[in-house]
N, C-alpha and C positions, 0 to 999 in steps of 0.2 A: 297486775301480774305478780308482784312480790307477795301479795296476800294469798294467791292461789298456790304459789311455790311453798310458802310457809305451811299452808294447810296440807299440802301433799306430803311433805317430809315429816309432818307431825302425825298425821293419821296412819301413815304406813310404818310407823315404828314397830320393831319386833315387840311382841310376838305376832303382830298383824302380818309381817313378812319376815322371811329369813334374812340373815345378815347380808348375804350376797345380793339378794334382790333389792334390799334397802340401799345398798351401796350404789346400785345402778340408778335407783330413783334419785338419790342425792346428786349424782353426777349430772343427771338431766335437768335438775332444777337449781343447780348451784349458781348463785349470783351474789354480788357484794351485799345486796339488801338482806339476804337471809343469814348472813354470817353471825349476827348476835344470837339468833334463834338456834343455829347449829351449835354454837359454843355451849349453850344451855343443854342441848341434847347430849353433847359429848361428855357431860359430867357423869354420865352412866359409865362406870368403869368397865363393866362386862362388855357393853356395846363397843366402847372405844378400843378395848383390847382385840376385839374381833375385826373391826374395820378401820381403825385409826391409821395403821401403817400404809393403807392404800389411799388415804386421803391427802397424804403429804404432797404428792405431785399435782393433785387437783387444786389444792388451796394456795400453793406457793405463788402462782401468778397474780393473785388478788392483792391489792394494796393494803387492805385492813385485815389480813388473815393471820397476823402474828399471834393474836390471842387464841384463836382456834388451834393453831399449830403448837403453841405452848401447852395447851390442854392435852393434846395428843401425846406430847413428849412426857407429860406428868403421869398420865393414866393409861396410856397404851402399853402394849408389850414392848419393853425397852430393847430387846434383842432384834425384834422385827423392825421397829421404827428406826433404830440406829443404822441398820443396813439400808433402809430406804433413804435416809438422809445422806449417807455417804454416796449412794447412787446419784442423787440429785446434785451433789457437789461435783461429781465427775462430769456432769452434763453442762455445767456453767462455762461460759466463755467471757471471762472478765477482761475488760478493756481499761488499763490504768489511765488512759487519756480522758475517760468519762468520769473520773472521780469528782464528786461534788465537794471540792476543797473549800477553804474559808471564803474566798471571794464569791464562789457560787452559792455557798450555803447562806450567806448573809445578804444575798441579792433580793430584789423585790419580790421574787416568786418563791422565796424560801419556805413559806408557810403553806403553799399549795400542794395537795396530794397528787402525785402523778397517776396516770391511768393504769400503769402497771409498774411494779417495782423494777428497778434496774438490777443487773446481775450482781452488782456490789451490794445492793440492799438484800438480795436473796442470800448472798454469801453470809452476811451478818446475821440474818435470821437463822440460817442453818447452823452457824457456829453457836448461836444461843441455844438451839435445840440440843446440840451435842453436850453442852454444859449442863443441861437438865438430865439427859439420858444416861451419861456415863456413871454418875454417882449411884444410879438406880440398879445398874447391872451388878449382880452378885453371883460371880462364877469363879471357878477354880483358877482360870487364867484370864483375868480381865485385861491384861496387857494385849491380848490378841485383838479384842475389840478396839482398844485404844490405838494400837498401831495402825489398824485399818482406817480409823477416823483421821488420824494425824496425816497419814499419807494422802487421803482424799482432800483434807484441808490445804495441805502444802501444794498439791497439784493445782487446786483451784485458786490459790492465793495470788493476788496481784498487789504490789506494795503501795496501795493507796492509804491515806490516813484513816479513812473510815474502816477499811478491812483490817488494818493492823490493830486499831483499837478494839475491834470485835474479837480478834485473836487474843489480845491481852486479857480481855474480860473472860474469855473461855479458859485460859490457863489459870487465872486467878481462882476460878471456881473449882477446876479439876485438881489443882495442887493443894487445895485447902485454904487458899487466900490467907497466908500467914501475916500479911500486913495490909492496911487499907491502901487503896490505889493512890498514887501521887495526885495532888491537886492539879487539875487541868487549868490551862490558861483560858482567858476569856473566849478565844476563838474556838477552843475544842468542844464547847458545849453544843455547837451546831452540827457536829459530825455524826453522832449516834442518835438515831431517831427512835430506837427501841431501848428498853431498860437494859443496862449493861450486865446485870446478873439476875438470876432467878430470885423470886421472892421466897424466902424460906418459910413464910407462913402458908404458902400454897401447898395443899396436900399432894402427895405422890403415892401412887400405888406400888405395892411391893412387887419384886421380881417373882413371877410365878414359877420360875425354874431356878431358884436361888441355890447356891452351893457355897461351901467354905472356900476361902481364898488360899492359894498356896503361899507359904511364908516368904518365898523368894520373889513374889510378884511385886512387892512394894519397891524394891530396888530397880527392877526392870522398868516399871512405870515411870519412876523418877528419871531414869536415864533416857527414856523415850521423850519425856517433856524437855529435858535439857537439849537433846539433839534437835528436837523440833524448834526450840527457841533460837538455836544458833543458825538454823536455816532461814527462819523468819527474819532474824537480824541481818543476815547476809543479803536477802532479797530487798529489804527495806532500805538499807544503807547504799546498796548499789544503785538504787533508783532515786535516792534522796541524799545527795552528798552533804556532808557536814563540815567539810573544810577544816578538819582537825589541825593539820599542819600549819595552815595559814593563820588560824586563830591562836595557836600556841606561840608561833613566831611573833605575832603581834603582842602577846603578853610578855614573852621573854625579852624581845629586842624591839621595843617600840621605835627606837631611833633608826633601825634598819628597814623600816616598813616602806614599801614602794606604794605610795598612795597617789593615784592619778587625779588630776584636777576634776572637781565636781562629782567624784564617785566615792561612795562609802566603802570602807573596808569590810571584809567579811565579818569581823567581830562586831562592827557597828550594825550591819544588816541583821545579824542574828539577835542583837539586843533590841532592835526597834521594829522589825517586821513580824506581824502575828503568825504568818505562815511558817516562817523559819523558827519562831519560838515554839510552835506546836511540834515541829520536827524534833527539836531538842527534847521536848516533853515526852514524846513517844519513845524515843531511844532511852530516856531515863527510866520510863516504866518497864521497858524490856530488860534493862540492866537490873532493876530491882527484883524482877521475877527470877532472873538468872541467879542472883545472890540468894534468894529465898530457897532455890532448889539446890543450893550447895555447890554451884559452879563458879567459884571465885579464885581458886588456886591456879596461879599462872603455870605451875608445873604440869597440871592436868591439861591445860589448854595447849601448851607447847608440845606435850606428848601427842595430843590429838592432831596437831599440825604435821609433825614429823613422823608419825607412825607409819611404818611400811606395811601396807595391807597386801597380803597374798591373795591373788585372784582365785576365788573358789570355783571349782568345777560345777557344771550344771547339776550333777548328781548330788552335790553336797550343799546346795543352796537351801537355807531354811526359810520356810514361808513366814514363820514368826520367830522373833528372837527368844532364845532360851537363857541368855545371860546378859547382864549389863555390858560386858566387854564386847559383845557382838554388835553393839549399837554405836556407830561412829558419829562423832560430832562433825559439823561443817568446818572445814579447815579455814575458809575465809571468815566464817562467823566467829570462830575462835580468835582469829587475828583481830577482828573488830571489837571483840570483848576486851582484849588487852588494851587496844588503842583508846577505846571509850573510857576505860577505867583510869588510865593515866591522864587523859584529857579532862575528865570530870574532877579529878583531884586538884587540878590547877585552876580551871575556869570556875567551877562551882564549889570548890572546897569540900568535896565529899571525903568521907573518912574510910573508904573501902580499902581492903588490903592491896598494897601496891606490888606489882611484879618485881621479883628479885632477878633482874637481868642486867647485862652489860652490853656495850656495843660489840665487843669481841669476847666470846664468840656468838652470843645469842642473836643480836641484831644482824650480824653478818650472815648467820644461818637463815634467818627469816628473809633477808633480802635475796640471798641466793635461791631460796626455794620459790618465792613468789615472783621475783622479777626475772631471774635467769631461767628457772624452771627446767622442764624436760626439753632437751634439744629436738625431740621428735614432735613436740607439740607446737602448733602454730597459734595457739590462743594467746592473745595479748592480755596482760594483767589489767584489771579494771581500774578506773580512776579512784575508786574507794580503796582498793588494795594499796595503790601507790600512796594515797593520802595517809593510810594507817601506818605504812612502813616509815614514812617521813615523820609522822607525829611521834611515834615511839622513839625514833632516833633523836629527834630534837629534845624530847624529854630526858632521855638518857644522857645526852651531852650536857644539858643544862644542870643535871644532878651530878656531873663528873663521874658517871658510871662508865668508865672507858674500857677497862680490860680486866679480865680475871684469868690468870694463868698465862702461859707463854704465848707470845704473838709472833707469828711468822711474817716476814716482810712481804711474801707473795700473797698471803691472805689479806694483809693490809691494803696492798695495791688493788687486788681484785674487788674488795669491798668498795673502795673509793671509785673504782672504774664504773661499777654498777650504779652508784649514786650520782656520779657526775654525768652519766648518760641521761639520767632523768632531768638534770638541769639544762640539757641541750635539746632533748627530743620530746619532752612532754608538751602537749598542746595547750595546757593551762598556764598562763604566765605566773600567777601566784604560786602554783605548785613548782614550777621551774625555779623560782626564786628561793623557795623553801629548800629545795634540793641543793641549790648552790650554797646557801648558808650552812647547811648541815655538812656538805662535803668539805667546805673550807674549814669548819670547826674541827672536824676529825683529822684532817690533814695537818693543821697547825698544832694539834695536840700531841703528835708523835714526838718523843723526846730526842730522836736522832736526826740531825739536820741533813745528813747524807740521804736518808730514806725519803725525807720530804723533797729534797732537790731531785732525786731520781724520778719520783712520780711527776713532778712538774716538767722535767725534761722529756719524759716519755709521752706526756700529753701533748707537748708542743711539737714533738717529732712524729706523732702518729700519722701514718699514711691512710689508715682506714677512714672512709668518708664519714662514718658515724662519729668519729672523734674530732672532725674538723671544727665544729662549732665550739669545742671545749678549749681551743687555743686561747680564746678571749678570757676564759676563766683561769687558765694557767698563768696568763700575764697578771691577772689580779692576785693570784696566790703568791707569785714571785714578789710583787710589790708589797703585799702585806708582810711577807717574811722579812724583807729588807727593813721595813718600818719597825717591825717588832724587834729585830736585832739591834737597830739603832737606839730604840727607846730603852731596851734592857741592857745596853752596853755588852751584848753577847760577843763571844769570840767564836764564831762559827762561819760556815761557808757563805752565809748571807751578809755577813759583816765585812766581807772582803770581795775583791774582783772574781773570786772563784765561781760563784753562782752565775754571774752574768756571762762569764767566759764560757762556761759549760753549755749554755743555751743560746749563745750568740748566733750560731748558724741557723737555728730554728726561729729565733725571735726577729732577726733582721735578714731575711732571705735575699738572695741575689735577684733583683728585679730586672736585670738586663734583657730577659727573654720577652718582656712586654713589647719591645719595639718590633718584634717579629710577628705580632698578631695583627690581624686585620682590624679595621676600625670597629666593626660590629663586635668582634670577639673581645677587643680591648674594653669596650664599654661594659659588656657583660661581665668580664673578669673583674673590673674595678668595683662594680656594684656588688658582685658576689662576695668579694673579700673586704667590703667596707668595714664591718665590725672589727676584723682582725687588724687592719691598717690603722683604724682610729685608736684602738687600744695600744698598738705599738707606739704611735705618735704620742699618745698620752703618757706612756711609760718613758719615752725619751724626755718629755717635758719634766717628768718626775725626777729621773736620775741626773738631769742636767743642772739641778739646783746644787748649791754649795754644800748643803747638808749631807748629800749622798754622793759626793764626788769620790769618796774612798772606795766605792764599789765598782767604779769604772776603770778598767785597765788602760794603761797608756796606749794610744793609737786607736782605741775603739771608736771614738767619735768620728775621726777622719774616715775610717773604713766604713762605718755605717752610712755616712753621708754619700760616699762614693758608690757603694753597691746597692743601697736601699733608697735613700731619699731622692737623690738626683734622678734615677730612672723612673721613680714613681711620679715625680712632678712632671717630668717630660711626657710620660704617658697621659697624665691629666691634660696637659696643654695640647697634645695631639688629638685627644678626644674632643676637646672644646673646639678646636679648629674645624674638625670634621662636622660637629653638630652645627656650627655656624653656617655651614654651606647647605644644610638641610632645610626642608620646609618645616618650620617649627610652629605652624598655626595650630596643629593638633597632634603633638608628639605623643608616642607611647610613654607609659609611666617610667620605664627604665631610662629612656632617652631624656625625659624631662628631668629626672633626678640628677643625672650626670651633667646636664646642661647647667644646672644650678651650681655646679662645682666651679664654674668659671670665675677667675679672679678679676676679670675685666668687666666692669659694670656696663660697658657699651653693648656687650653681647646680649645681656638680658634686656636692655632697652630696645635693641633692634628686634628681638623676638616679640616683645610686648607691642612694638609699633606695628609689626606685621600682623599680629593677632587682631589689633584694633582696626587695621585697614580692611580685614576680612569680615568686620562686623561682629567679632566674637570677643568675649571677655578674655583677659590674659589667662593662658592655660595653666599657669602655676603661680601661686601666691605664697606658698610656704617654702622658704629657702633654708629652713633650719638644718635639715639632715646633712646635705653634702656641703653646704657653706661652712659647717663646722669642720668638715674634712680639710678644706683648704686652709681654714683658720688654724687647725691643729698642726698641719705641716709647718706653717709659718711660725707658730709659737715654738714648736720643737726646734726649728732652725735658729730662731732668735735665742733660745736658751743655750744651744750649743755654741753659737757665736759669742754669746756673753762669756761663757766659760773660757773660750779660746782667746778672747780679748783680754780676759783677766790674766791668763797665763802669759800672754805676750807682754802685758804691762809689767808683770813680775820680772820677766826676762830683761826688759828695758831698764827697770830699776836696778836689777843686778848688774847690768853692763855699765850704767851710769855711775852707780855708787860704789861699785867694786865689792859689794856685799855678796859673797858666794854662799852665804848661809840660806838665801832664799831658794827654795826648791823649784825647779822647773821641770814640767812633764816633758821628757825627751821625745815622747811620741807625738806631741803636738807643738812643733817648733813655730817660731814667729813667722818663718818664711811660708809655712803652710796655712797660716791663719788669715782669714779674709773677713772684711766687714762688708755688709750688704746694705746698700742704700737704695731705696725705692725711688725710681724716676720714671714718670709716665707709665706706671703699671709694670715696669720691668726692673729686675734686680741688676745692679752694676757692682762689679767686684773691684776692691781697692786693696792692694797689698799693704799690710801694716808696715812694711819696710819704708814706705813713703812717709809715714809718720815719723819714723826714726830719723829720716834725713832732715827733718825740720828741727831736730833737737841739737843743741850744742853739746857735743860729747866731750867731757873733760879728758885729760891725759890719763891713760890707763894706769900709769905708774904713780899718780898722785890722786888717790881717792879724795873726794870732797864730800862734805855732808850734803844731805838731800836739800834741794832748793825748790822754789816754786816751779822752775822749769822741769826739774826731775819728776815732780808730781803731775805734770800736765797730762800725760797719757791717761791717768786715772779719770780725768774729766771726760774722756771719750767713751767711757763705758756706760752702757745703759743700766738702769737700776736692776738689781737681781730679781728675777721673778719670785713672787711671794707665794704663788699658788702651785700646788703639785697636781692639779686636775684640770684638764681642758673639758673633757666629756667623760663621765663615768664609764668604765669598761662595760658594766652590765647594762647601762643605759644605751650604750652604742649598739649592743647586741639586740636589745629589746626594740630599738627603733626600726629594725629591719624585720621584725616578726610580723 
């Protein structure tokens, strides 16, 4: 059959038949077996210019037709063939899920030829044809052909590795290939099955309709390629996240890294996994092309982002661009160029020109534009946009590029508010943590303590539900400010009771309303507010130490215990009693977690016994989450009791020795102070005055030197807590994610 087909297409060659008839004969005999013979026939330039453009759609479905198609692109009429190629591009329906990535390419069937090329294979072949055709077109306005091809490529493009590498090869050829392509990693050699660039030794036919090019065309074509690359970069990075912010944070602050057991960090994954290495390589090649095309000035990129485009009327819309200024860059792609530039300078040590930016106003403007956006728009920013915003911010903060020009307090708060929302609402834990670190760094960098305290107070008091998760972050910021003020011996609001007093009502809310809730509502409320309560308890444990007693106003401890801790623990006990009456053989998750809050081990034992009696495994084995809750409350109470016992001891010493120089906190008198001893799982209170009655009090008028009896109350004190952390505030929040 193949011999007959070869004979038919050979014997009917013009002038035995006219070109149109010969095209019909070719179509009826076209099979994979005759392709080598057809390629030899197509070496006739005149014949190929007559029929080549109409063979493109016929040859494209064949797996080994690339050589014939390249011959048509070299010798056919370039204007006709380029229109046919763009038409075929518009007909493609690329599916990014079908990409033959590294794992698929190196599989056992990698060397087998498919029965028909996939759409991605067709895209790569068509891109290669365009790289042959466009240098051949000699016309007054070549940008018109180029813009048509770029639009068709972009419409058909799907961000697979193979398609992106084909685009990179195309741009290399069209732009003059000013530098050799970056060396690919071992995995990348499997992705392109056709030669990446045309062979310069292959002859090409001249353009039969050649014209002199307009002098302004070079600038327009360069701008077209720049714009095209920014859109390709946008599509690729949106579909293939690079985790810039997480990897930068890992480089800048390795001690602040949240690394989960048994899991690699993003930096480790990108250093070790071939698929992710290839992703970095592709972005690096795109960045190199952008620099070769002269698009490396951050001022141009920022202008492209913030440029206000007036919407043209339908009558004034130009079919083809007449000036480089009429060709917009992708806003997201421009942002990614800036982020990738700063990221590469840190991680890979590239020597590219770094953007001259500061957090205020540049980063604040970027954040407001991409994250806040248009109020009428319902489009959420992509994960890659958020990653880029955070990466640029972390880089600026690391380089101390804080502010240029005057800074308004309102602008400062609005920027922090936008970033802090990312730390609470973003679905990716590593990105949330990067946003938290960046927000904290910018907040603490402001030189005025009152401005920092105002933002912390506003965050704690915010009634908007969006800001509720940020209360945990605000507690962390307050703690960090107190620690910094103590380490630097600062004289500001955080080195005195001023800060804690100003946020006391938000930090230690009145919890008496809990006793009015039903059992189910109470359980839901306690679990919903677990991160906040855990952070508050952690904070109490922190400020209860001797080192930070100077930031606690007189009477604060007693008030906090009365309005906050006591009602909270009573609510716990009420919930536990309710749960103990329920069938716990297969409790829902929320009920199970709250049940684990019980301080009485016999409750858990009873539940386990009931579960075993039903022939089931114990429904809960991990007691970590809420067992730390009850442990935290007890630790906070222990710390406050220790401080109050110490004050009572000082008062006793003052009374016994007559030494009035020993200061006593009048807000926490000995009559108010209680010690708590645990007996049968219950706390019993003993007034410290009972201890005072055991002492032999000397005559007030005859002070005597301290004796062993005088020092006895000191032996009643527990050792001062040495740790200031029960459970990290951010860990408390992440446990509930």
